[in-house]
C-alpha positions in Angstrom: 20.8 8.5 21.6 21.5 4.8 22.4 24.5 2.9 21.4 24.4 0.4 18.6 25.5 -2.2 21.0 22.2 -2.3 22.7 21.3 -5.9 23.4 17.8 -5.9 21.7 18.3 -6.8 17.9 15.3 -4.8 16.9 16.8 -1.4 18.3 20.3 -2.7 16.8 18.7 -2.8 13.3 16.9 0.6 13.9 20.1 2.3 14.9 21.9 0.9 11.8 19.3 1.9 9.4 18.1 5.3 10.8 21.0 6.6 13.1 20.0 10.2 12.8 16.4 9.6 13.4 16.4 8.0 16.7 16.0 10.2 19.8 16.2 7.4 22.4 15.6 4.0 23.1 14.4 1.8 25.8 14.6 -2.1 26.3 13.5 -3.5 29.6 12.1 -7.1 30.5 10.7 -7.5 26.9 9.4 -3.9 26.8 11.2 -2.4 23.6 10.7 1.2 22.7 12.3 3.7 20.2 11.5 7.4 20.1 12.1 8.8 16.6 12.0 12.2 14.9 8.6 12.9 13.3 10.2 13.5 9.7 11.4 9.9 9.1 8.4 8.3 11.2 6.7 6.9 8.0 9.9 5.4 6.8 10.6 3.9 10.0 7.3 2.3 10.1 7.8 1.0 6.6 11.1 -0.6 7.7 9.6 -2.1 10.7 6.8 -3.8 8.7 8.8 -4.9 5.7 12.3 -5.7 7.2 12.4 -9.6 7.4 14.4 -9.3 10.7 11.6 -7.2 12.2 8.6 -8.5 10.5 5.9 -6.3 12.4 2.9 -7.3 10.6 0.3 -6.2 13.1 -0.6 -3.0 14.5 -2.0 -3.4 18.1 -2.7 0.1 19.0 -2.2 3.9 18.1 -2.7 6.7 20.5 -1.4 9.9 21.8 -0.2 11.3 25.0 -0.4 15.0 25.9 2.6 15.9 28.1 1.6 19.4 29.0 1.6 18.8 32.7 5.0 17.0 32.7 6.4 20.4 31.0 8.0 18.5 28.4 8.7 19.6 24.8 7.4 18.7 22.3 4.1 18.5 24.0 2.5 15.5 22.1 3.8 12.1 21.6 2.2 9.5 19.2 2.5 6.0 20.6 2.3 3.0 18.2 2.3 -0.7 19.4 3.5 -3.4 16.8 3.3 -7.1 17.1 5.2 -9.6 14.9 3.4 -12.8 14.6 6.2 -14.7 13.0 8.6 -13.6 15.7 6.2 -13.3 18.6 7.7 -10.0 19.6 6.2 -6.6 20.4 7.6 -3.2 19.8 6.6 0.4 20.8 7.4 3.3 18.5 7.0 6.8 19.7 7.3 10.0 17.8 6.9 13.7 19.0 5.3 16.2 16.5 7.2 19.6 16.8 4.3 22.2 16.5 2.1 22.4 19.7 -0.8 24.5 18.3 -1.0 22.4 15.0 0.5 19.1 15.8 0.9 16.7 12.8 2.7 13.6 11.5 2.4 11.4 8.4 -0.3 9.0 8.3 0.6 5.2 8.4 -2.9 4.0 7.0 -1.1 3.0 3.6 1.1 0.5 5.5 -1.5 -0.5 8.2 -5.2 0.2 7.2 -6.0 -0.7 10.9 -4.6 2.8 11.7 -7.3 4.5 10.1 -9.9 4.6 13.0 -7.0 5.0 15.5 -5.6 8.1 13.6 -9.1 9.6 13.5 -9.7 9.1 17.0 -6.3 10.9 18.0 -7.1 13.6 15.7 -10.7 13.8 17.2 -9.4 13.7 21.0 -6.1 15.5 20.8 -6.1 17.5 17.4 -3.1 15.7 16.1 -3.4 15.8 12.2 -2.3 13.0 10.1 -0.9 14.0 6.7 -2.1 11.9 3.9 -5.0 10.2 6.0 -7.8 9.2 3.5 -10.7 10.5 5.5 -9.4 12.5 8.6 -12.5 13.7 10.4 -14.2 13.4 13.8 -15.1 10.0 14.7 -16.3 10.0 18.3 -17.7 13.7 18.6 -19.9 15.9 16.4 -18.4 18.0 13.8 -19.5 21.3 15.7 -17.8 20.1 18.9 -15.2 22.9 19.8 -11.8 21.7 21.0 -10.1 18.4 21.8 -11.3 16.9 25.1 -8.1 14.7 25.9 -5.8 17.8 25.9 -4.6 18.6 29.5 -5.7 22.2 29.0 -9.2 21.4 27.8 -11.4 23.0 30.5 -13.4 20.6 32.6 -16.6 22.6 32.6 -16.5 23.8 29.1 -19.9 23.9 27.5 -20.3 22.8 23.9 -22.7 24.4 21.4 -26.1 22.9 21.1 -26.8 21.3 17.6 -29.9 20.1 16.0 -30.4 16.4 16.1 -29.8 14.9 12.6 -31.6 11.8 11.5 -29.6 8.7 11.2 -29.6 7.7 7.5 -31.2 4.2 7.2 -29.6 3.1 3.8 -30.8 -0.5 4.5 -34.5 -0.7 4.9 -35.8 -3.1 7.5 -32.6 -2.7 9.5 -33.0 -1.6 13.1 -30.2 0.7 14.3 
């Protein structure tokens, strides 16, 4: 764990507010990162958004990393990039769900509605569940798709079940899809 004497003021604020939740920190040439335990992840995101000294009001990206080939535990890492428009600063937050077979963390869609589709994509591609998500279902692949294709152990030559083509609902007559 990093010391509260880190040069970066955001890391200093986080370490002061959540000393037991911070696993590691990194700050180099404007690249500021904190890795946090999955339990307080949602509270930390709320703090980063609402604390006036942080004021991270823009979610730039939310994705995941499968660290299987690196032989690191926990296997999955959720990576979230924030931006503060008022302070013109960026911040990267990471958390690592403990369970490898059914990884999950709390959804942040209540704090950042833009996380909705990004969390669905991470679920669809990696199988990470976001607890409390308003509509967690596949977004890129069809419902019958078996497995999660961005996991490092997903077979390259895996065949998927054939499904019947479904008509695209046209609830706006006169619109061309």
